[in-house]
C-alpha positions, -999 to +999 in steps of 0.1 A: +000+000+000+029+024+007+037+023-031+008+045-039+031+074-034+053+083-064+082+058-061+105+083-077+100+107-049+123+109-019+095+100+006+114+070+019+144+092+027+121+118+043+105+090+064+139+076+074+151+111+085+119+117+105+122+083+121+159+089+130+151+123+145+121+110+165+142+080+177+170+103+189+145+124+207+129+093+222+163+082+235+169+116+250+135+119+266+115+086+267+088+103+287+077+125+258+046+107+248+039+129+218+073+120+203+068+084+213+035+082+194+051+100+164+079+075+164+053+047+165+034+061+134+067+064+115+072+027+122+037+020+109+046+038+077+078+017+073+058-015+078+073-023+112+042-033+131+060-049+160+081-017+168+050+005+164+029-017+187+056-018+213+057+020+214+020+024+214+017-001+243+045+017+262+028+050+257-006+036+268+010+022+300+020+058+309-017+068+309-016+097+284-040+125+288-069+126+263-055+153+240-023+133+235-042+101+228-066+119+204-036+133+185-021+098+182-054+084+169-057+113+144-022+106+131-033+070+124-065+083+109-045+105+085-023+075+076-053+053+071-069+080+049-039+075+025-036+037+030-071+025+039-062-012+033-033-012+058-047-038+083-019-034+108-024+003+110-062-002+116-054-028+143-031-004+160-057+024+158-081+000+175-055-007+202-053+031+209-091+034+209-093+005+234-067+023+255-091+053+258-115+034+281-091+011+301-091+033+332-124+051+328-109+086+327-099+088+291-133+080+276-133+110+252-100+104+236-113+082+208-142+104+199-142+123+167-136+159+172 
């Protein structure tokens, strides 16, 4: 599905740079949930579902606030808009949605806004 973008473009190089920068930031500040979720979606785009899932689960374990979780879900929504047949991305989105109700305080994170 990722081949829908012009293969002659430098999108892979851009993605690799973004992933490297986010990974460096994650290593410097692993508590930054926004960056952690950004790094996860970059792994989704590269097709590394296991790395993305590990990051999403790590982030969910930190009990992110609703706005942070909504942003992570929106990022996956944007990705799925471009690649609607990406089953792993849809599964990871469902994981985040499920995480919005695990403790009862984050129930609005998965709502459309």
